[in-house]
N, CA, C and O of each residue as an XYZ file, in Angstrom:
620
protein
N     110.794     66.042   -175.028
C     110.858     65.007   -176.049
C     109.975     65.413   -177.223
O     108.889     65.964   -177.042
N     110.452     65.135   -178.406
C     109.650     65.489   -179.577
C     109.032     64.229   -180.190
O     109.457     63.102   -179.939
N     108.029     64.480   -180.989
C     107.307     63.381   -181.639
C     107.610     63.398   -183.126
O     108.196     64.348   -183.644
N     107.210     62.348   -183.795
C     107.215     62.347   -185.257
C     105.896     61.763   -185.718
O     105.282     60.955   -185.021
N     105.468     62.175   -186.891
C     104.248     61.651   -187.487
C     104.636     60.559   -188.478
O     105.436     60.782   -189.386
N     104.059     59.386   -188.289
C     104.342     58.242   -189.159
C     103.054     57.876   -189.893
O     102.072     57.506   -189.250
N     103.033     57.970   -191.232
C     101.818     57.618   -191.978
C     101.352     56.195   -191.671
O     102.151     55.265   -191.558
N     100.055     56.062   -191.544
C      99.444     54.782   -191.223
C      99.099     54.051   -192.514
O      98.644     54.653   -193.486
N      99.324     52.742   -192.503
C      99.007     51.892   -193.653
C      97.686     51.168   -193.396
O      97.205     51.099   -192.265
N      97.124     50.640   -194.455
C      95.831     49.949   -194.353
C      95.863     48.817   -193.322
O      94.894     48.601   -192.595
N      96.978     48.107   -193.267
C      97.061     46.981   -192.331
C      97.136     47.422   -190.862
O      97.056     46.590   -189.958
N      97.288     48.727   -190.629
C      97.317     49.274   -189.270
C      95.933     49.663   -188.757
O      95.799     50.041   -187.593
N      94.910     49.581   -189.590
C      93.597     50.144   -189.236
C      92.988     49.491   -187.999
O      92.388     50.187   -187.180
N      93.122     48.203   -187.846
C      92.554     47.588   -186.643
C      93.241     48.115   -185.383
O      92.581     48.343   -184.369
N      94.546     48.309   -185.437
C      95.282     48.899   -184.313
C      94.792     50.311   -184.046
O      94.574     50.687   -182.894
N      94.617     51.098   -185.108
C      94.114     52.474   -184.974
C      92.738     52.448   -184.299
O      92.482     53.217   -183.373
N      91.865     51.566   -184.765
C      90.520     51.485   -184.204
C      90.557     51.121   -182.713
O      89.857     51.736   -181.908
N      91.360     50.137   -182.352
C      91.466     49.729   -180.945
C      92.001     50.877   -180.090
O      91.515     51.105   -178.982
N      92.993     51.594   -180.596
C      93.522     52.762   -179.875
C      92.429     53.819   -179.717
O      92.273     54.401   -178.644
N      91.681     54.062   -180.780
C      90.623     55.068   -180.776
C      89.561     54.739   -179.721
O      89.157     55.603   -178.944
N      89.125     53.503   -179.706
C      88.110     53.083   -178.733
C      88.626     53.301   -177.312
O      87.920     53.853   -176.468
N      89.850     52.868   -177.056
C      90.419     53.033   -175.717
C      90.574     54.509   -175.348
O      90.243     54.914   -174.234
N      91.077     55.304   -176.287
C      91.352     56.718   -175.996
C      90.083     57.518   -175.719
O      90.099     58.437   -174.900
N      88.992     57.180   -176.389
C      87.760     57.966   -176.253
C      86.744     57.355   -175.292
O      85.675     57.932   -175.093
N      87.047     56.200   -174.690
C      86.070     55.525   -173.830
C      85.640     56.381   -172.639
O      84.459     56.401   -172.291
N      86.570     57.079   -172.019
C      86.238     57.921   -170.859
C      85.246     59.015   -171.256
O      84.317     59.316   -170.507
N      85.442     59.605   -172.429
C      84.516     60.644   -172.893
C      83.154     60.063   -173.234
O      82.129     60.691   -172.967
N      83.129     58.875   -173.819
C      81.851     58.223   -174.112
C      81.090     57.951   -172.814
O      79.888     58.202   -172.725
N      81.789     57.443   -171.825
C      81.148     57.175   -170.529
C      80.628     58.469   -169.897
O      79.551     58.485   -169.300
N      81.386     59.532   -170.031
C      81.032     60.818   -169.416
C      79.848     61.487   -170.104
O      78.947     61.994   -169.436
N      79.846     61.492   -171.443
C      78.856     62.267   -172.196
C      77.748     61.428   -172.830
O      76.745     61.979   -173.283
N      77.913     60.112   -172.869
C      76.873     59.218   -173.389
C      76.450     59.571   -174.825
O      75.270     59.488   -175.167
N      77.412     59.960   -175.651
C      77.142     60.377   -177.036
C      77.377     59.211   -177.998
O      78.299     59.228   -178.812
N      76.527     58.214   -177.881
C      76.724     56.958   -178.622
C      76.623     57.121   -180.132
O      77.146     56.286   -180.869
N      75.969     58.164   -180.610
C      75.826     58.358   -182.058
C      77.070     58.945   -182.711
O      77.284     58.755   -183.909
N      77.898     59.660   -181.939
C      79.035     60.336   -182.577
C      80.385     60.080   -181.914
O      81.408     60.495   -182.459
N      80.427     59.434   -180.796
C      81.708     59.206   -180.128
C      82.599     58.272   -180.933
O      82.142     57.233   -181.409
N      83.874     58.638   -181.088
C      84.812     57.716   -181.745
C      84.926     56.374   -181.012
O      85.269     55.368   -181.633
N      84.648     56.341   -179.719
C      84.718     55.087   -178.966
C      83.599     54.127   -179.351
O      83.698     52.925   -179.102
N      82.539     54.645   -179.955
C      81.393     53.812   -180.327
C      81.400     53.423   -181.805
O      80.483     52.745   -182.270
N      82.414     53.841   -182.538
C      82.456     53.550   -183.975
C      82.911     52.128   -184.260
O      83.791     51.610   -183.571
N      82.328     51.492   -185.261
C      82.847     50.192   -185.700
C      84.127     50.388   -186.529
O      84.371     51.464   -187.074
N      84.916     49.349   -186.607
C      86.180     49.419   -187.335
C      85.965     49.771   -188.807
O      86.810     50.439   -189.402
N      84.852     49.336   -189.409
C      84.645     49.620   -190.831
C      84.456     51.114   -191.107
O      84.729     51.567   -192.218
N      84.000     51.878   -190.128
C      83.882     53.330   -190.320
C      85.269     53.985   -190.358
O      85.506     54.909   -191.136
N      86.170     53.500   -189.519
C      87.550     53.995   -189.537
C      88.202     53.633   -190.865
O      88.893     54.458   -191.462
N      87.988     52.412   -191.326
C      88.541     51.975   -192.609
C      87.989     52.813   -193.756
O      88.736     53.200   -194.655
N      86.706     53.094   -193.733
C      86.097     53.911   -194.796
C      86.731     55.301   -194.840
O      86.993     55.825   -195.923
N      86.977     55.897   -193.686
C      87.640     57.213   -193.663
C      89.074     57.101   -194.173
O      89.539     57.955   -194.927
N      89.768     56.047   -193.757
C      91.143     55.829   -194.202
C      91.215     55.772   -195.728
O      92.164     56.278   -196.327
N      90.224     55.164   -196.346
C      90.244     54.982   -197.796
C      89.818     56.219   -198.578
O      89.897     56.221   -199.807
N      89.370     57.269   -197.896
C      89.061     58.514   -198.603
C      90.362     59.087   -199.179
O      91.371     59.135   -198.475
N      90.355     59.516   -200.433
C      91.598     60.004   -201.033
C      92.144     61.276   -200.375
O      93.325     61.589   -200.525
N      91.309     61.997   -199.660
C      91.733     63.255   -199.024
C      92.133     63.074   -197.563
O      92.458     64.052   -196.889
N      92.114     61.846   -197.065
C      92.429     61.566   -195.664
C      93.801     60.931   -195.530
O      94.166     60.046   -196.305
N      94.561     61.389   -194.537
C      95.799     60.735   -194.133
C      95.783     60.595   -192.616
O      95.609     61.571   -191.887
N      95.965     59.377   -192.164
C      96.130     59.099   -190.738
C      97.623     58.971   -190.444
O      98.385     58.424   -191.242
N      98.022     59.487   -189.280
C      99.406     59.360   -188.825
C      99.419     58.831   -187.397
O      98.605     59.238   -186.569
N     100.348     57.922   -187.115
C     100.652     57.612   -185.722
C     101.476     58.775   -185.185
O     102.357     59.291   -185.873
N     101.188     59.177   -183.971
C     102.009     60.155   -183.249
C     103.013     59.316   -182.468
O     102.670     58.676   -181.474
N     104.251     59.330   -182.933
C     105.288     58.470   -182.363
C     106.135     59.252   -181.360
O     106.632     60.337   -181.662
N     106.290     58.688   -180.174
C     107.141     59.274   -179.136
C     108.094     58.181   -178.654
O     107.667     57.167   -178.101
N     109.374     58.399   -178.869
C     110.377     57.387   -178.474
C     110.087     56.017   -179.065
O     110.276     54.997   -178.401
N     109.628     55.989   -180.311
C     109.350     54.734   -180.986
C     108.040     54.073   -180.591
O     107.725     52.988   -181.081
N     107.273     54.704   -179.716
C     105.998     54.143   -179.278
C     104.838     54.925   -179.882
O     104.950     56.124   -180.136
N     103.726     54.233   -180.108
C     102.518     54.873   -180.638
C     101.810     55.601   -179.499
O     101.090     54.989   -178.710
N     102.024     56.918   -179.422
C     101.443     57.727   -178.353
C     100.038     58.185   -178.691
O      99.273     58.552   -177.799
N      99.688     58.168   -179.973
C      98.371     58.613   -180.386
C      98.242     58.586   -181.888
O      99.060     57.994   -182.592
N      97.189     59.246   -182.372
C      96.891     59.287   -183.806
C      96.326     60.663   -184.137
O      95.626     61.272   -183.328
N      96.638     61.138   -185.330
C      96.008     62.339   -185.879
C      95.564     62.019   -187.300
O      96.298     61.402   -188.071
N      94.356     62.447   -187.631
C      93.837     62.309   -188.998
C      93.755     63.702   -189.597
O      93.178     64.615   -189.007
N      94.336     63.851   -190.770
C      94.288     65.114   -191.505
C      93.445     64.913   -192.755
O      93.637     63.956   -193.505
N      92.511     65.830   -192.963
C      91.676     65.835   -194.163
C      92.108     67.044   -194.989
O      92.017     68.182   -194.529
N      92.577     66.793   -196.205
C      92.993     67.869   -197.105
C      92.479     67.542   -198.503
O      93.070     66.743   -199.230
N      91.367     68.176   -198.859
C      90.755     67.903   -200.163
C      91.479     68.607   -201.309
O      91.204     68.336   -202.478
N      92.402     69.509   -200.975
C      93.198     70.227   -201.984
C      92.313     70.946   -202.999
O      92.646     71.043   -204.180
N      91.166     71.452   -202.507
C      90.233     72.156   -203.388
C      89.953     73.581   -202.900
O      88.992     74.219   -203.331
N      90.798     74.061   -202.006
C      90.595     75.395   -201.451
C      89.804     75.401   -200.155
O      89.756     76.414   -199.459
N      89.178     74.268   -199.826
C      88.453     74.196   -198.554
C      89.461     74.070   -197.411
O      90.637     73.775   -197.628
N      88.977     74.299   -196.197
C      89.867     74.217   -195.041
C      90.361     72.794   -194.823
O      89.620     71.827   -195.002
N      91.615     72.687   -194.436
C      92.148     71.401   -193.979
C      91.541     71.148   -192.603
O      91.211     72.086   -191.877
N      91.399     69.884   -192.259
C      90.680     69.544   -191.028
C      91.438     68.492   -190.236
O      92.017     67.561   -190.795
N      91.419     68.661   -188.926
C      91.937     67.653   -188.005
C      90.721     66.973   -187.392
O      89.924     67.615   -186.708
N      90.578     65.664   -187.637
C      89.411     64.959   -187.118
C      89.558     63.457   -187.282
O      89.398     62.953   -188.394
N      89.851     62.741   -186.243
C      90.141     63.201   -184.887
C      91.639     63.258   -184.623
O      92.457     62.932   -185.483
N      91.969     63.678   -183.420
C      93.315     63.539   -182.859
C      93.129     62.988   -181.463
O      92.202     63.375   -180.753
N      94.012     62.085   -181.070
C      93.979     61.625   -179.686
C      95.359     61.194   -179.237
O      96.217     60.804   -180.029
N      95.531     61.284   -177.927
C      96.728     60.806   -177.254
C      96.270     59.716   -176.285
O      95.285     59.887   -175.567
N      96.984     58.608   -176.273
C      96.631     57.509   -175.381
C      96.808     57.946   -173.930
O      97.680     58.763   -173.632
N      95.994     57.413   -173.029
C      96.005     57.890   -171.637
C      97.387     57.935   -170.997
O      97.707     58.887   -170.285
N      98.197     56.932   -171.237
C      99.508     56.884   -170.576
C     100.514     57.893   -171.140
O     101.601     58.051   -170.586
N     100.164     58.577   -172.235
C     101.065     59.560   -172.852
C     100.549     60.998   -172.720
O     101.168     61.921   -173.249
N      99.446     61.197   -172.037
C      98.825     62.524   -171.982
C      99.604     63.488   -171.095
O     100.402     63.091   -170.246
N      99.340     64.770   -171.328
C      99.930     65.868   -170.544
C     101.442     65.962   -170.698
O     102.151     66.305   -169.753
N     101.921     65.658   -171.882
C     103.353     65.776   -172.195
C     103.592     66.679   -173.399
O     104.727     66.815   -173.856
N     102.525     67.300   -173.920
C     102.677     68.199   -175.056
C     102.634     67.522   -176.413
O     102.891     68.169   -177.428
N     102.313     66.228   -176.457
C     102.346     65.497   -177.715
C     101.262     65.945   -178.695
O     101.508     65.997   -179.900
N     100.085     66.264   -178.204
C      99.022     66.714   -179.118
C      99.425     68.027   -179.775
O      99.252     68.200   -180.982
N      99.957     68.944   -178.993
C     100.417     70.223   -179.540
C     101.503     69.997   -180.585
O     101.456     70.584   -181.666
N     102.470     69.157   -180.273
C     103.553     68.876   -181.225
C     103.013     68.223   -182.492
O     103.490     68.512   -183.589
N     102.019     67.340   -182.349
C     101.454     66.658   -183.517
C     100.727     67.642   -184.430
O     100.847     67.562   -185.653
N      99.978     68.565   -183.842
C      99.272     69.566   -184.656
C     100.280     70.458   -185.370
O     100.116     70.756   -186.553
N     101.314     70.884   -184.666
C     102.347     71.714   -185.300
C     103.062     70.942   -186.406
O     103.397     71.523   -187.438
N     103.299     69.661   -186.212
C     103.939     68.840   -187.249
C     103.026     68.715   -188.467
O     103.498     68.793   -189.602
N     101.726     68.521   -188.246
C     100.778     68.453   -189.370
C     100.748     69.776   -190.121
O     100.702     69.797   -191.351
N     100.776     70.879   -189.380
C     100.779     72.193   -190.022
C     102.068     72.422   -190.807
O     102.064     73.133   -191.812
N     103.152     71.834   -190.362
C     104.420     71.952   -191.097
C     104.319     71.210   -192.434
O     104.846     71.672   -193.447
N     103.645     70.068   -192.430
C     103.476     69.259   -193.641
C     102.484     69.917   -194.609
O     102.745     70.011   -195.808
N     101.345     70.370   -194.074
C     100.222     70.815   -194.907
C     100.084     72.335   -195.014
O      99.237     72.825   -195.761
N     100.901     73.078   -194.283
C     100.777     74.531   -194.264
C     100.052     74.973   -193.000
O      99.162     74.277   -192.512
N     100.433     76.125   -192.476
C      99.949     76.528   -191.153
C      98.601     77.228   -191.171
O      98.020     77.456   -190.109
N      98.088     77.575   -192.341
C      96.825     78.307   -192.387
C      95.696     77.523   -193.011
O      95.908     76.495   -193.655
N      94.491     78.024   -192.809
C      93.272     77.505   -193.441
C      92.889     76.122   -192.906
O      92.686     75.178   -193.670
N      92.796     76.027   -191.574
C      92.445     74.790   -190.879
C      91.102     74.940   -190.183
O      90.629     76.053   -189.956
N      90.492     73.805   -189.847
C      89.321     73.798   -188.977
C      89.327     72.513   -188.156
O      89.982     71.532   -188.507
N      88.593     72.545   -187.072
C      88.407     71.380   -186.220
C      87.232     71.660   -185.305
O      86.740     72.787   -185.231
N      86.789     70.631   -184.614
C      85.759     70.825   -183.604
C      86.090     69.957   -182.412
O      86.845     68.990   -182.517
N      85.513     70.314   -181.272
C      85.785     69.583   -180.042
C      84.624     69.753   -179.081
O      83.678     70.492   -179.353
N      84.704     69.067   -177.968
C      83.661     69.135   -176.949
C      83.851     70.413   -176.131
O      84.903     70.628   -175.530
N      82.832     71.242   -176.119
C      82.881     72.526   -175.406
C      83.214     72.347   -173.923
O      83.900     73.184   -173.337
N      82.741     71.282   -173.327
C      82.931     71.070   -171.897
C      84.335     70.563   -171.541
O      84.679     70.480   -170.362
N      85.135     70.231   -172.535
C      86.502     69.755   -172.284
C      87.474     70.940   -172.358
O      88.042     71.230   -173.411
N      87.650     71.611   -171.224
C      88.418     72.867   -171.171
C      89.872     72.689   -171.609
O      90.455     73.604   -172.191
N      90.459     71.533   -171.340
C      91.838     71.290   -171.765
C      91.979     71.314   -173.277
O      92.966     71.825   -173.805
N      90.987     70.760   -173.979
C      90.998     70.789   -175.449
C      90.896     72.223   -175.945
O      91.635     72.629   -176.843
N      89.974     72.996   -175.358
C      89.794     74.388   -175.776
C      91.097     75.159   -175.600
O      91.507     75.907   -176.487
N      91.738     74.974   -174.465
C      92.998     75.667   -174.176
C      94.069     75.298   -175.208
O      94.780     76.172   -175.704
N      94.185     74.016   -175.526
C      95.178     73.555   -176.497
C      94.979     74.241   -177.844
O      95.916     74.813   -178.400
N      93.762     74.182   -178.363
C      93.513     74.727   -179.695
C      93.679     76.242   -179.722
O      94.224     76.786   -180.682
N      93.218     76.922   -178.687
C      93.350     78.382   -178.645
C      94.812     78.788   -178.528
O      95.229     79.785   -179.118
N      95.593     78.024   -177.770
C      97.029     78.294   -177.634
C      97.736     78.173   -178.987
O      98.723     78.863   -179.245
N      97.221     77.288   -179.846
C      97.822     77.076   -181.163
C      97.287     78.036   -182.226
O      97.624     77.905   -183.403
N      96.457     79.001   -181.818
C      95.996     80.025   -182.755
C      94.645     79.748   -183.395
O      94.229     80.484   -184.290
N      93.956     78.714   -182.959
C      92.606     78.450   -183.464
C      91.633     79.367   -182.731
O      91.792     79.630   -181.539
N      90.625     79.849   -183.454
C      89.606     80.707   -182.837
C      88.224     80.118   -183.094
O      87.985     79.447   -184.098
N      87.330     80.389   -182.159
C      85.973     79.867   -182.274
C      85.238     80.557   -183.419
O      85.377     81.762   -183.631
N      84.464     79.780   -184.140
C      83.703     80.342   -185.264
C      82.388     80.953   -184.803
O      81.782     81.749   -185.520
N      81.950     80.582   -183.609
C      80.645     81.014   -183.123
C      79.602     79.917   -183.220
O      78.538     80.011   -182.608
N      79.900     78.885   -183.980
C      78.960     77.764   -184.113
C      79.151     76.798   -182.944
O      80.268     76.379   -182.640
N      78.057     76.462   -182.308
C      78.043     75.469   -181.240
C      76.820     74.587   -181.467
O      75.708     75.095   -181.611
N      77.016     73.281   -181.499
C      75.911     72.337   -181.677
C      75.673     71.593   -180.367
O      76.592     70.998   -179.805
N      74.450     71.632   -179.896
C      74.077     70.889   -178.690
C      73.861     69.429   -179.080
O      73.035     69.128   -179.942
N      74.597     68.533   -178.453
C      74.501     67.107   -178.750
C      73.512     66.434   -177.797
O      72.652     65.659   -178.216
N      73.652     66.743   -176.527
C      72.722     66.247   -175.511
C      72.820     67.167   -174.296
O      73.480     68.205   -174.360
N      72.183     66.805   -173.209
C      72.165     67.677   -172.031
C      73.538     67.837   -171.386
O      73.744     68.751   -170.589
N      74.466     66.966   -171.721
C      75.791     66.991   -171.099
C      76.873     67.579   -171.996
O      77.948     67.940   -171.516
N      76.597     67.678   -173.306
C      77.694     67.930   -174.247
C      77.279     68.822   -175.412
O      76.188     68.697   -175.968
N      78.195     69.729   -175.757
C      78.063     70.575   -176.949
C      79.350     70.451   -177.753
O      80.419     70.202   -177.197
N      79.236     70.626   -179.061
C      80.414     70.647   -179.949
C      80.649     72.094   -180.372
O      79.731     72.779   -180.825
N      81.886     72.546   -180.219
C      82.277     73.906   -180.594
C      83.242     73.811   -181.777
O      84.070     72.903   -181.851
N      83.114     74.767   -182.696
C      83.884     74.748   -183.949
C      84.966     75.808   -183.942
O      84.764     76.927   -183.469
N      86.121     75.433   -184.476
C      87.302     76.304   -184.514
C      87.825     76.405   -185.935
O      87.643     75.506   -186.756
N      88.489     77.539   -186.203
C      89.217     77.749   -187.454
C      90.570     78.391   -187.139
O      90.759     79.016   -186.096
N      91.479     78.218   -188.054
C      92.779     78.881   -187.991
C      93.100     79.354   -189.401
O      93.087     78.571   -190.352
N      93.390     80.649   -189.522
C      93.631     81.206   -190.854
C      95.109     81.323   -191.169
O      95.475     81.775   -192.254
């Protein structure tokens, strides 16, 4: 099954926030990263990002259902385009939707000059990004005793 990316409107932000909290809650519980976890963010932070002129949020639609969300940052100034965040709702995981969503975003914005970051300890995330041609930059930030953030680029 394939997905489609549907641009999110301002009136969808509360839905996006609720999905985000639910999707990232397991990681927040696991890593206790209350300062940076999307599950710990207030809705106004999501709204503030939505209102940035270089940000576009998309619902990842599968069979007419909201399977997840991807946010693309494209400042159109020569800097790298960025995926931050992307998530798939628990009931839609392990079906290839995240991979399809990233490929769809790359089709819209161009396949090169991207960056993203993820939790080093989440091996499934690392595998996904590496399979799609992203490579580690060498930068790793220690967040706490349980979690590190690793940075990726795709040229």
